[in-house]
A tleap script that builds the chain and sets N, CA, C and O, in Angstrom:
source leaprc.protein.ff14SB
mol = sequence {
  NMET VAL LEU SER GLU SER LYS LYS LYS GLU
  GLY ARG PHE CYS CYS ALA TYR SER CYS GLN
  SER LYS PRO ASN PRO LYS LYS GLY GLY LEU
  CYS ASP LYS HIE PHE ALA ARG LYS ARG ARG
  LYS LEU ASP PRO VAL ALA VAL ARG TYR ASN
  ASN PHE LYS GLY ASN ALA LYS LYS ARG GLY
  ILE GLY PHE PHE VAL ALA LEU PRO GLU PHE
  ARG LYS PHE CYS ILE ASP ASN LYS TYR ILE
  THR VAL LYS GLY ARG ARG GLY GLN ASN ALA
  THR ILE ASP ARG ARG CYS ASN ALA HIE GLY
  TYR TYR ILE TRP ASN MET GLN ILE LEU SER
  ASN ARG ALA ASN ALA SER LYS GLY SER GLY
  PHE SER GLY ASP SER PHE GLU CYS PRO CPHE
}
set mol.1.N position { 101.558 96.268 98.236 }
set mol.1.CA position { 101.437 95.298 99.290 }
set mol.1.C position { 101.972 93.967 98.757 }
set mol.1.O position { 101.538 93.481 97.713 }
set mol.2.N position { 102.910 93.397 99.486 }
set mol.2.CA position { 103.523 92.142 99.094 }
set mol.2.C position { 102.809 91.011 99.831 }
set mol.2.O position { 102.612 91.065 101.045 }
set mol.3.N position { 102.432 90.000 99.078 }
set mol.3.CA position { 101.718 88.871 99.662 }
set mol.3.C position { 102.640 87.670 99.801 }
set mol.3.O position { 103.502 87.433 98.955 }
set mol.4.N position { 102.451 86.929 100.859 }
set mol.4.CA position { 103.242 85.737 101.125 }
set mol.4.C position { 102.438 84.513 100.720 }
set mol.4.O position { 101.363 84.259 101.263 }
set mol.5.N position { 102.956 83.761 99.772 }
set mol.5.CA position { 102.257 82.558 99.308 }
set mol.5.C position { 102.251 81.473 100.386 }
set mol.5.O position { 101.271 80.740 100.520 }
set mol.6.N position { 103.337 81.364 101.153 }
set mol.6.CA position { 103.379 80.330 102.194 }
set mol.6.C position { 102.349 80.625 103.296 }
set mol.6.O position { 101.716 79.700 103.806 }
set mol.7.N position { 102.174 81.891 103.665 }
set mol.7.CA position { 101.170 82.238 104.669 }
set mol.7.C position { 99.765 82.010 104.119 }
set mol.7.O position { 98.854 81.649 104.864 }
set mol.8.N position { 99.593 82.220 102.825 }
set mol.8.CA position { 98.281 82.016 102.214 }
set mol.8.C position { 97.914 80.532 102.222 }
set mol.8.O position { 96.770 80.170 102.498 }
set mol.9.N position { 98.899 79.672 101.917 }
set mol.9.CA position { 98.646 78.227 101.928 }
set mol.9.C position { 98.357 77.728 103.336 }
set mol.9.O position { 97.477 76.891 103.540 }
set mol.10.N position { 99.104 78.248 104.303 }
set mol.10.CA position { 98.932 77.820 105.692 }
set mol.10.C position { 97.564 78.246 106.230 }
set mol.10.O position { 96.909 77.473 106.929 }
set mol.11.N position { 97.128 79.468 105.911 }
set mol.11.CA position { 95.794 79.937 106.245 }
set mol.11.C position { 95.576 80.401 107.670 }
set mol.11.O position { 94.436 80.665 108.050 }
set mol.12.N position { 96.633 80.510 108.480 }
set mol.12.CA position { 96.460 80.953 109.863 }
set mol.12.C position { 96.555 82.459 110.016 }
set mol.12.O position { 95.931 83.038 110.905 }
set mol.13.N position { 97.340 83.098 109.145 }
set mol.13.CA position { 97.554 84.538 109.238 }
set mol.13.C position { 97.210 85.197 107.910 }
set mol.13.O position { 97.088 84.538 106.878 }
set mol.14.N position { 97.057 86.512 107.965 }
set mol.14.CA position { 96.834 87.312 106.751 }
set mol.14.C position { 98.028 87.135 105.817 }
set mol.14.O position { 99.154 86.945 106.276 }
set mol.15.N position { 97.786 87.195 104.519 }
set mol.15.CA position { 98.839 86.986 103.525 }
set mol.15.C position { 99.843 88.137 103.449 }
set mol.15.O position { 100.945 87.950 102.934 }
set mol.16.N position { 99.490 89.314 103.947 }
set mol.16.CA position { 100.402 90.453 103.882 }
set mol.16.C position { 101.584 90.189 104.813 }
set mol.16.O position { 101.408 89.671 105.915 }
set mol.17.N position { 102.772 90.543 104.370 }
set mol.17.CA position { 103.960 90.297 105.180 }
set mol.17.C position { 103.872 91.031 106.509 }
set mol.17.O position { 103.433 92.180 106.568 }
set mol.18.N position { 104.284 90.374 107.550 }
set mol.18.CA position { 104.359 90.857 108.934 }
set mol.18.C position { 102.990 91.175 109.539 }
set mol.18.O position { 102.914 91.909 110.525 }
set mol.19.N position { 101.926 90.647 108.977 }
set mol.19.CA position { 100.596 90.831 109.557 }
set mol.19.C position { 100.208 89.549 110.282 }
set mol.19.O position { 100.275 88.460 109.712 }
set mol.20.N position { 99.807 89.680 111.521 }
set mol.20.CA position { 99.455 88.523 112.336 }
set mol.20.C position { 97.938 88.387 112.527 }
set mol.20.O position { 97.495 87.613 113.376 }
set mol.21.N position { 97.146 89.120 111.760 }
set mol.21.CA position { 95.695 89.078 111.898 }
set mol.21.C position { 95.112 87.822 111.267 }
set mol.21.O position { 95.743 87.171 110.434 }
set mol.22.N position { 93.908 87.503 111.680 }
set mol.22.CA position { 93.208 86.332 111.150 }
set mol.22.C position { 92.713 86.647 109.734 }
set mol.22.O position { 92.092 87.689 109.524 }
set mol.23.N position { 92.974 85.772 108.763 }
set mol.23.CA position { 92.542 86.046 107.387 }
set mol.23.C position { 91.066 85.722 107.185 }
set mol.23.O position { 90.472 84.946 107.934 }
set mol.24.N position { 90.507 86.322 106.178 }
set mol.24.CA position { 89.135 86.036 105.775 }
set mol.24.C position { 89.221 85.298 104.441 }
set mol.24.O position { 89.689 85.879 103.462 }
set mol.25.N position { 88.786 84.038 104.368 }
set mol.25.CA position { 88.918 83.285 103.115 }
set mol.25.C position { 88.156 83.907 101.951 }
set mol.25.O position { 88.544 83.744 100.794 }
set mol.26.N position { 87.067 84.625 102.256 }
set mol.26.CA position { 86.297 85.261 101.182 }
set mol.26.C position { 87.006 86.486 100.610 }
set mol.26.O position { 86.636 86.982 99.546 }
set mol.27.N position { 88.019 86.966 101.314 }
set mol.27.CA position { 88.752 88.152 100.876 }
set mol.27.C position { 90.149 87.794 100.379 }
set mol.27.O position { 91.072 88.602 100.482 }
set mol.28.N position { 90.305 86.599 99.845 }
set mol.28.CA position { 91.560 86.184 99.251 }
set mol.28.C position { 92.668 85.952 100.263 }
set mol.28.O position { 93.844 86.098 99.928 }
set mol.29.N position { 92.327 85.599 101.474 }
set mol.29.CA position { 93.334 85.343 102.485 }
set mol.29.C position { 93.872 86.585 103.161 }
set mol.29.O position { 94.873 86.511 103.873 }
set mol.30.N position { 93.233 87.722 102.956 }
set mol.30.CA position { 93.659 88.968 103.590 }
set mol.30.C position { 92.761 89.283 104.778 }
set mol.30.O position { 91.605 88.864 104.821 }
set mol.31.N position { 93.299 90.021 105.740 }
set mol.31.CA position { 92.474 90.506 106.846 }
set mol.31.C position { 91.658 91.702 106.342 }
set mol.31.O position { 91.869 92.177 105.226 }
set mol.32.N position { 90.738 92.176 107.163 }
set mol.32.CA position { 89.869 93.287 106.751 }
set mol.32.C position { 90.667 94.538 106.401 }
set mol.32.O position { 90.364 95.212 105.416 }
set mol.33.N position { 91.679 94.851 107.196 }
set mol.33.CA position { 92.487 96.052 106.984 }
set mol.33.C position { 93.216 96.014 105.640 }
set mol.33.O position { 93.178 96.985 104.885 }
set mol.34.N position { 93.875 94.903 105.343 }
set mol.34.CA position { 94.641 94.816 104.097 }
set mol.34.C position { 93.732 94.671 102.879 }
set mol.34.O position { 94.089 95.117 101.788 }
set mol.35.N position { 92.564 94.056 103.050 }
set mol.35.CA position { 91.616 93.982 101.947 }
set mol.35.C position { 91.100 95.385 101.593 }
set mol.35.O position { 90.966 95.720 100.416 }
set mol.36.N position { 90.813 96.200 102.616 }
set mol.36.CA position { 90.360 97.576 102.369 }
set mol.36.C position { 91.446 98.384 101.669 }
set mol.36.O position { 91.147 99.161 100.762 }
set mol.37.N position { 92.688 98.214 102.070 }
set mol.37.CA position { 93.800 98.911 101.399 }
set mol.37.C position { 93.905 98.512 99.939 }
set mol.37.O position { 94.117 99.351 99.063 }
set mol.38.N position { 93.752 97.208 99.688 }
set mol.38.CA position { 93.829 96.719 98.312 }
set mol.38.C position { 92.710 97.315 97.461 }
set mol.38.O position { 92.950 97.739 96.330 }
set mol.39.N position { 91.482 97.349 98.001 }
set mol.39.CA position { 90.345 97.928 97.271 }
set mol.39.C position { 90.568 99.411 96.990 }
set mol.39.O position { 90.297 99.876 95.883 }
set mol.40.N position { 91.064 100.165 97.988 }
set mol.40.CA position { 91.314 101.597 97.788 }
set mol.40.C position { 92.357 101.837 96.711 }
set mol.40.O position { 92.268 102.809 95.961 }
set mol.41.N position { 93.338 100.961 96.631 }
set mol.41.CA position { 94.379 101.119 95.627 }
set mol.41.C position { 93.854 100.791 94.228 }
set mol.41.O position { 94.192 101.476 93.263 }
set mol.42.N position { 93.026 99.743 94.116 }
set mol.42.CA position { 92.516 99.316 92.819 }
set mol.42.C position { 91.452 100.255 92.259 }
set mol.42.O position { 91.481 100.570 91.069 }
set mol.43.N position { 90.520 100.706 93.086 }
set mol.43.CA position { 89.427 101.552 92.602 }
set mol.43.C position { 88.989 102.534 93.693 }
set mol.43.O position { 87.983 102.294 94.361 }
set mol.44.N position { 89.721 103.628 93.883 }
set mol.44.CA position { 89.385 104.555 94.966 }
set mol.44.C position { 88.031 105.246 94.791 }
set mol.44.O position { 87.394 105.602 95.783 }
set mol.45.N position { 87.587 105.439 93.567 }
set mol.45.CA position { 86.304 106.113 93.340 }
set mol.45.C position { 85.145 105.231 93.805 }
set mol.45.O position { 84.212 105.720 94.443 }
set mol.46.N position { 85.197 103.946 93.491 }
set mol.46.CA position { 84.122 103.039 93.903 }
set mol.46.C position { 84.070 102.901 95.423 }
set mol.46.O position { 82.985 102.825 96.000 }
set mol.47.N position { 85.223 102.870 96.072 }
set mol.47.CA position { 85.261 102.778 97.532 }
set mol.47.C position { 84.665 104.036 98.140 }
set mol.47.O position { 83.877 103.959 99.082 }
set mol.48.N position { 85.035 105.194 97.607 }
set mol.48.CA position { 84.504 106.462 98.129 }
set mol.48.C position { 82.997 106.546 97.886 }
set mol.48.O position { 82.258 107.029 98.744 }
set mol.49.N position { 82.541 106.083 96.732 }
set mol.49.CA position { 81.112 106.069 96.411 }
set mol.49.C position { 80.333 105.239 97.431 }
set mol.49.O position { 79.306 105.680 97.947 }
set mol.50.N position { 80.831 104.027 97.719 }
set mol.50.CA position { 80.140 103.149 98.673 }
set mol.50.C position { 80.127 103.749 100.076 }
set mol.50.O position { 79.113 103.666 100.770 }
set mol.51.N position { 81.235 104.352 100.505 }
set mol.51.CA position { 81.278 105.003 101.823 }
set mol.51.C position { 80.316 106.183 101.874 }
set mol.51.O position { 79.592 106.367 102.853 }
set mol.52.N position { 80.316 106.973 100.818 }
set mol.52.CA position { 79.474 108.157 100.742 }
set mol.52.C position { 77.996 107.778 100.771 }
set mol.52.O position { 77.197 108.414 101.458 }
set mol.53.N position { 77.642 106.740 100.024 }
set mol.53.CA position { 76.264 106.270 99.970 }
set mol.53.C position { 75.831 105.718 101.329 }
set mol.53.O position { 74.714 105.977 101.778 }
set mol.54.N position { 76.703 104.965 101.977 }
set mol.54.CA position { 76.392 104.425 103.301 }
set mol.54.C position { 76.236 105.510 104.350 }
set mol.54.O position { 75.345 105.425 105.195 }
set mol.55.N position { 77.090 106.533 104.310 }
set mol.55.CA position { 76.988 107.642 105.265 }
set mol.55.C position { 75.701 108.429 105.058 }
set mol.55.O position { 75.069 108.855 106.025 }
set mol.56.N position { 75.309 108.623 103.802 }
set mol.56.CA position { 74.052 109.335 103.520 }
set mol.56.C position { 72.865 108.535 104.050 }
set mol.56.O position { 71.914 109.109 104.580 }
set mol.57.N position { 72.920 107.224 103.909 }
set mol.57.CA position { 71.837 106.364 104.397 }
set mol.57.C position { 71.754 106.434 105.924 }
set mol.57.O position { 70.658 106.501 106.480 }
set mol.58.N position { 72.905 106.420 106.605 }
set mol.58.CA position { 72.920 106.520 108.069 }
set mol.58.C position { 72.321 107.833 108.536 }
set mol.58.O position { 71.635 107.877 109.558 }
set mol.59.N position { 72.575 108.903 107.796 }
set mol.59.CA position { 72.076 110.223 108.174 }
set mol.59.C position { 70.636 110.453 107.730 }
set mol.59.O position { 70.040 111.477 108.063 }
set mol.60.N position { 70.072 109.504 106.980 }
set mol.60.CA position { 68.684 109.614 106.540 }
set mol.60.C position { 68.506 110.568 105.373 }
set mol.60.O position { 67.431 111.143 105.202 }
set mol.61.N position { 69.545 110.743 104.570 }
set mol.61.CA position { 69.501 111.636 103.409 }
set mol.61.C position { 69.462 110.773 102.155 }
set mol.61.O position { 70.241 109.829 102.024 }
set mol.62.N position { 68.562 111.092 101.240 }
set mol.62.CA position { 68.454 110.332 100.004 }
set mol.62.C position { 69.696 110.453 99.145 }
set mol.62.O position { 70.284 111.530 99.050 }
set mol.63.N position { 70.098 109.367 98.524 }
set mol.63.CA position { 71.284 109.347 97.653 }
set mol.63.C position { 70.857 108.772 96.321 }
set mol.63.O position { 70.580 107.577 96.219 }
set mol.64.N position { 70.800 109.612 95.297 }
set mol.64.CA position { 70.239 109.235 94.002 }
set mol.64.C position { 71.248 109.422 92.871 }
set mol.64.O position { 70.900 109.920 91.801 }
set mol.65.N position { 72.486 109.025 93.107 }
set mol.65.CA position { 73.550 109.164 92.120 }
set mol.65.C position { 74.070 107.769 91.795 }
set mol.65.O position { 74.363 106.990 92.702 }
set mol.66.N position { 74.185 107.449 90.512 }
set mol.66.CA position { 74.723 106.154 90.101 }
set mol.66.C position { 76.254 106.236 90.072 }
set mol.66.O position { 76.829 107.321 89.984 }
set mol.67.N position { 76.888 105.090 90.146 }
set mol.67.CA position { 78.354 105.049 90.163 }
set mol.67.C position { 78.988 105.684 88.920 }
set mol.67.O position { 79.967 106.416 89.072 }
set mol.68.N position { 78.487 105.446 87.693 }
set mol.68.CA position { 79.099 106.114 86.533 }
set mol.68.C position { 78.992 107.644 86.597 }
set mol.68.O position { 79.918 108.352 86.199 }
set mol.69.N position { 77.855 108.149 87.102 }
set mol.69.CA position { 77.711 109.600 87.264 }
set mol.69.C position { 78.705 110.128 88.295 }
set mol.69.O position { 79.308 111.184 88.105 }
set mol.70.N position { 78.871 109.380 89.391 }
set mol.70.CA position { 79.793 109.789 90.445 }
set mol.70.C position { 81.235 109.774 89.933 }
set mol.70.O position { 82.023 110.657 90.272 }
set mol.71.N position { 81.585 108.768 89.114 }
set mol.71.CA position { 82.928 108.719 88.513 }
set mol.71.C position { 83.188 109.965 87.668 }
set mol.71.O position { 84.245 110.587 87.771 }
set mol.72.N position { 82.216 110.319 86.837 }
set mol.72.CA position { 82.377 111.496 85.973 }
set mol.72.C position { 82.490 112.763 86.814 }
set mol.72.O position { 83.310 113.631 86.515 }
set mol.73.N position { 81.680 112.877 87.856 }
set mol.73.CA position { 81.726 114.030 88.755 }
set mol.73.C position { 83.109 114.151 89.406 }
set mol.73.O position { 83.674 115.241 89.482 }
set mol.74.N position { 83.643 113.020 89.872 }
set mol.74.CA position { 84.958 113.031 90.525 }
set mol.74.C position { 86.071 113.412 89.554 }
set mol.74.O position { 86.978 114.165 89.911 }
set mol.75.N position { 86.005 112.895 88.335 }
set mol.75.CA position { 87.037 113.200 87.341 }
set mol.75.C position { 86.955 114.661 86.928 }
set mol.75.O position { 87.978 115.339 86.833 }
set mol.76.N position { 85.737 115.152 86.679 }
set mol.76.CA position { 85.569 116.544 86.256 }
set mol.76.C position { 86.039 117.531 87.322 }
set mol.76.O position { 86.590 118.581 86.991 }
set mol.77.N position { 85.827 117.207 88.591 }
set mol.77.CA position { 86.167 118.123 89.684 }
set mol.77.C position { 87.450 117.766 90.415 }
set mol.77.O position { 87.815 118.432 91.384 }
set mol.78.N position { 88.151 116.708 89.958 }
set mol.78.CA position { 89.392 116.248 90.595 }
set mol.78.C position { 89.189 116.009 92.089 }
set mol.78.O position { 90.025 116.392 92.908 }
set mol.79.N position { 88.076 115.374 92.434 }
set mol.79.CA position { 87.705 115.201 93.844 }
set mol.79.C position { 88.594 114.210 94.582 }
set mol.79.O position { 89.037 114.504 95.693 }
set mol.80.N position { 88.863 113.066 94.012 }
set mol.80.CA position { 89.582 112.009 94.722 }
set mol.80.C position { 91.014 112.434 95.037 }
set mol.80.O position { 91.558 112.020 96.060 }
set mol.81.N position { 91.626 113.232 94.205 }
set mol.81.CA position { 93.026 113.602 94.437 }
set mol.81.C position { 93.191 114.657 95.513 }
set mol.81.O position { 94.293 114.813 96.039 }
set mol.82.N position { 92.146 115.387 95.862 }
set mol.82.CA position { 92.285 116.475 96.837 }
set mol.82.C position { 91.427 116.279 98.078 }
set mol.82.O position { 91.272 117.218 98.859 }
set mol.83.N position { 90.869 115.099 98.286 }
set mol.83.CA position { 90.019 114.909 99.451 }
set mol.83.C position { 90.877 114.646 100.688 }
set mol.83.O position { 92.026 114.218 100.578 }
set mol.84.N position { 90.315 114.903 101.851 }
set mol.84.CA position { 91.020 114.683 103.101 }
set mol.84.C position { 90.277 115.362 104.235 }
set mol.84.O position { 89.150 115.820 104.049 }
set mol.85.N position { 90.892 115.436 105.413 }
set mol.85.CA position { 90.223 115.983 106.589 }
set mol.85.C position { 90.725 117.361 106.991 }
set mol.85.O position { 90.234 117.915 107.974 }
set mol.86.N position { 91.661 117.925 106.289 }
set mol.86.CA position { 92.176 119.241 106.650 }
set mol.86.C position { 91.278 120.341 106.093 }
set mol.86.O position { 90.399 120.068 105.275 }
set mol.87.N position { 91.489 121.563 106.522 }
set mol.87.CA position { 90.603 122.671 106.191 }
set mol.87.C position { 90.459 122.978 104.715 }
set mol.87.O position { 89.367 123.323 104.264 }
set mol.88.N position { 91.540 122.860 103.948 }
set mol.88.CA position { 91.483 123.212 102.532 }
set mol.88.C position { 91.165 122.037 101.623 }
set mol.88.O position { 91.050 122.217 100.411 }
set mol.89.N position { 91.022 120.842 102.175 }
set mol.89.CA position { 90.701 119.682 101.356 }
set mol.89.C position { 89.241 119.706 100.922 }
set mol.89.O position { 88.399 120.354 101.545 }
set mol.90.N position { 88.965 118.991 99.850 }
set mol.90.CA position { 87.642 119.031 99.236 }
set mol.90.C position { 86.644 118.112 99.931 }
set mol.90.O position { 86.994 117.032 100.406 }
set mol.91.N position { 85.406 118.562 99.977 }
set mol.91.CA position { 84.283 117.742 100.417 }
set mol.91.C position { 83.145 117.923 99.421 }
set mol.91.O position { 83.104 118.906 98.681 }
set mol.92.N position { 82.238 116.981 99.412 }
set mol.92.CA position { 81.054 117.106 98.560 }
set mol.92.C position { 79.933 117.664 99.411 }
set mol.92.O position { 79.653 117.166 100.502 }
set mol.93.N position { 79.301 118.694 98.903 }
set mol.93.CA position { 78.262 119.405 99.643 }
set mol.93.C position { 76.987 119.412 98.813 }
set mol.93.O position { 77.030 119.397 97.582 }
set mol.94.N position { 75.849 119.434 99.508 }
set mol.94.CA position { 74.568 119.610 98.823 }
set mol.94.C position { 74.312 121.106 98.709 }
set mol.94.O position { 74.361 121.822 99.709 }
set mol.95.N position { 74.043 121.576 97.518 }
set mol.95.CA position { 73.770 123.004 97.318 }
set mol.95.C position { 72.501 123.418 98.042 }
set mol.95.O position { 72.465 124.456 98.702 }
set mol.96.N position { 71.473 122.616 97.919 }
set mol.96.CA position { 70.194 122.888 98.563 }
set mol.96.C position { 69.949 121.768 99.569 }
set mol.96.O position { 69.770 120.611 99.187 }
set mol.97.N position { 69.942 122.115 100.854 }
set mol.97.CA position { 69.812 121.089 101.886 }
set mol.97.C position { 68.421 120.489 101.982 }
set mol.97.O position { 68.219 119.515 102.707 }
set mol.98.N position { 67.462 121.051 101.267 }
set mol.98.CA position { 66.112 120.514 101.282 }
set mol.98.C position { 66.004 119.239 100.454 }
set mol.98.O position { 65.046 118.482 100.613 }
set mol.99.N position { 66.979 118.990 99.568 }
set mol.99.CA position { 66.964 117.819 98.698 }
set mol.99.C position { 68.122 116.911 99.049 }
set mol.99.O position { 69.082 117.336 99.692 }
set mol.100.N position { 68.034 115.667 98.628 }
set mol.100.CA position { 69.085 114.686 98.872 }
set mol.100.C position { 70.250 114.881 97.920 }
set mol.100.O position { 70.393 115.929 97.290 }
set mol.101.N position { 71.078 113.851 97.826 }
set mol.101.CA position { 72.237 113.892 96.938 }
set mol.101.C position { 71.803 113.493 95.537 }
set mol.101.O position { 71.605 112.312 95.250 }
set mol.102.N position { 71.657 114.473 94.678 }
set mol.102.CA position { 71.449 114.300 93.247 }
set mol.102.C position { 72.668 114.891 92.571 }
set mol.102.O position { 73.373 115.697 93.177 }
set mol.103.N position { 72.932 114.515 91.340 }
set mol.103.CA position { 74.123 115.018 90.655 }
set mol.103.C position { 74.023 116.532 90.446 }
set mol.103.O position { 75.042 117.223 90.446 }
set mol.104.N position { 72.800 117.052 90.268 }
set mol.104.CA position { 72.610 118.497 90.078 }
set mol.104.C position { 72.702 119.251 91.400 }
set mol.104.O position { 72.828 120.476 91.395 }
set mol.105.N position { 72.643 118.555 92.524 }
set mol.105.CA position { 72.625 119.198 93.825 }
set mol.105.C position { 73.966 119.072 94.551 }
set mol.105.O position { 74.074 119.452 95.716 }
set mol.106.N position { 74.987 118.540 93.872 }
set mol.106.CA position { 76.286 118.338 94.511 }
set mol.106.C position { 77.287 119.381 94.022 }
set mol.106.O position { 77.286 119.771 92.854 }
set mol.107.N position { 78.136 119.820 94.944 }
set mol.107.CA position { 79.213 120.739 94.600 }
set mol.107.C position { 80.425 120.411 95.462 }
set mol.107.O position { 80.306 119.774 96.509 }
set mol.108.N position { 81.580 120.853 95.012 }
set mol.108.CA position { 82.808 120.661 95.770 }
set mol.108.C position { 83.070 121.930 96.573 }
set mol.108.O position { 83.093 123.032 96.026 }
set mol.109.N position { 83.266 121.759 97.874 }
set mol.109.CA position { 83.624 122.863 98.756 }
set mol.109.C position { 84.831 122.446 99.578 }
set mol.109.O position { 85.094 121.254 99.742 }
set mol.110.N position { 85.562 123.420 100.091 }
set mol.110.CA position { 86.624 123.070 101.028 }
set mol.110.C position { 85.975 122.615 102.328 }
set mol.110.O position { 84.835 122.974 102.624 }
set mol.111.N position { 86.699 121.836 103.087 }
set mol.111.CA position { 86.172 121.328 104.346 }
set mol.111.C position { 85.788 122.474 105.278 }
set mol.111.O position { 84.771 122.406 105.968 }
set mol.112.N position { 86.595 123.509 105.295 }
set mol.112.CA position { 86.346 124.679 106.147 }
set mol.112.C position { 85.062 125.397 105.727 }
set mol.112.O position { 84.245 125.758 106.574 }
set mol.113.N position { 84.887 125.604 104.417 }
set mol.113.CA position { 83.692 126.299 103.932 }
set mol.113.C position { 82.429 125.470 104.175 }
set mol.113.O position { 81.369 126.014 104.484 }
set mol.114.N position { 82.555 124.158 104.032 }
set mol.114.CA position { 81.404 123.290 104.253 }
set mol.114.C position { 81.004 123.292 105.730 }
set mol.114.O position { 79.814 123.291 106.046 }
set mol.115.N position { 81.975 123.294 106.628 }
set mol.115.CA position { 81.667 123.312 108.060 }
set mol.115.C position { 81.062 124.649 108.470 }
set mol.115.O position { 80.162 124.691 109.309 }
set mol.116.N position { 81.547 125.740 107.885 }
set mol.116.CA position { 81.007 127.050 108.250 }
set mol.116.C position { 79.620 127.268 107.656 }
set mol.116.O position { 78.825 128.037 108.196 }
set mol.117.N position { 79.327 126.591 106.542 }
set mol.117.CA position { 78.004 126.704 105.935 }
set mol.117.C position { 76.947 126.103 106.855 }
set mol.117.O position { 75.847 126.643 106.972 }
set mol.118.N position { 77.272 124.996 107.504 }
set mol.118.CA position { 76.325 124.337 108.397 }
set mol.118.C position { 75.172 123.733 107.641 }
set mol.118.O position { 75.295 123.425 106.455 }
set mol.119.N position { 74.053 123.560 108.313 }
set mol.119.CA position { 72.888 122.943 107.675 }
set mol.119.C position { 71.860 123.972 107.233 }
set mol.119.O position { 70.816 123.608 106.693 }
set mol.120.N position { 72.136 125.234 107.450 }
set mol.120.CA position { 71.189 126.276 107.065 }
set mol.120.C position { 71.374 126.714 105.631 }
set mol.120.O position { 72.154 126.121 104.886 }
set mol.121.N position { 70.662 127.745 105.248 }
set mol.121.CA position { 70.750 128.291 103.895 }
set mol.121.C position { 72.069 129.021 103.738 }
set mol.121.O position { 72.459 129.793 104.614 }
set mol.122.N position { 72.762 128.788 102.632 }
set mol.122.CA position { 74.097 129.345 102.447 }
set mol.122.C position { 74.072 130.767 101.896 }
set mol.122.O position { 75.106 131.434 101.901 }
set mol.123.N position { 72.935 131.248 101.426 }
set mol.123.CA position { 72.862 132.599 100.897 }
set mol.123.C position { 73.169 132.701 99.421 }
set mol.123.O position { 73.089 133.790 98.852 }
set mol.124.N position { 73.523 131.584 98.776 }
set mol.124.CA position { 73.798 131.659 97.348 }
set mol.124.C position { 72.486 131.706 96.578 }
set mol.124.O position { 71.412 131.518 97.149 }
set mol.125.N position { 72.583 131.956 95.299 }
set mol.125.CA position { 71.380 132.121 94.488 }
set mol.125.C position { 71.014 130.837 93.748 }
set mol.125.O position { 70.394 130.898 92.686 }
set mol.126.N position { 71.375 129.713 94.270 }
set mol.126.CA position { 71.068 128.444 93.616 }
set mol.126.C position { 69.569 128.177 93.667 }
set mol.126.O position { 68.953 128.248 94.731 }
set mol.127.N position { 69.002 127.880 92.541 }
set mol.127.CA position { 67.578 127.560 92.456 }
set mol.127.C position { 67.416 126.054 92.351 }
set mol.127.O position { 67.981 125.430 91.452 }
set mol.128.N position { 66.663 125.475 93.244 }
set mol.128.CA position { 66.387 124.038 93.176 }
set mol.128.C position { 65.470 123.783 91.973 }
set mol.128.O position { 64.473 124.485 91.805 }
set mol.129.N position { 65.791 122.801 91.143 }
set mol.129.CA position { 64.965 122.542 89.959 }
set mol.129.C position { 63.610 121.935 90.278 }
set mol.129.O position { 62.763 121.836 89.390 }
set mol.130.N position { 63.380 121.524 91.522 }
set mol.130.CA position { 62.095 120.918 91.874 }
set mol.130.C position { 61.423 121.701 92.962 }
set mol.130.O position { 60.327 121.344 93.393 }
savepdb mol mol.pdb
quit
């Protein structure tokens, strides 16, 4: 993303070239859209962690994973590079739906397999440690 210094000094528009949106001074003169793009480019794992944690909170599911643990989980499972909305892309699933998101209760599934699993028991032999 190329930033325009003259637009930043003027302060009427977002600093990104050809963007006519209103800038947010707390976000370095960028609009919300371009600030989100910049954050995703700089640290995609932290952005995904915050979105994931917020979505779990909205759904009323406990989220008990720290950011360093989530980083290690993503690197070990190559999660960030293969995530998306298509059928074969990766999603994070809870092995046992009776518990919240703990590092021991998370697994990578394809989007299709996660949707077909639903909220019921998956039939696997996973034993909840609690």
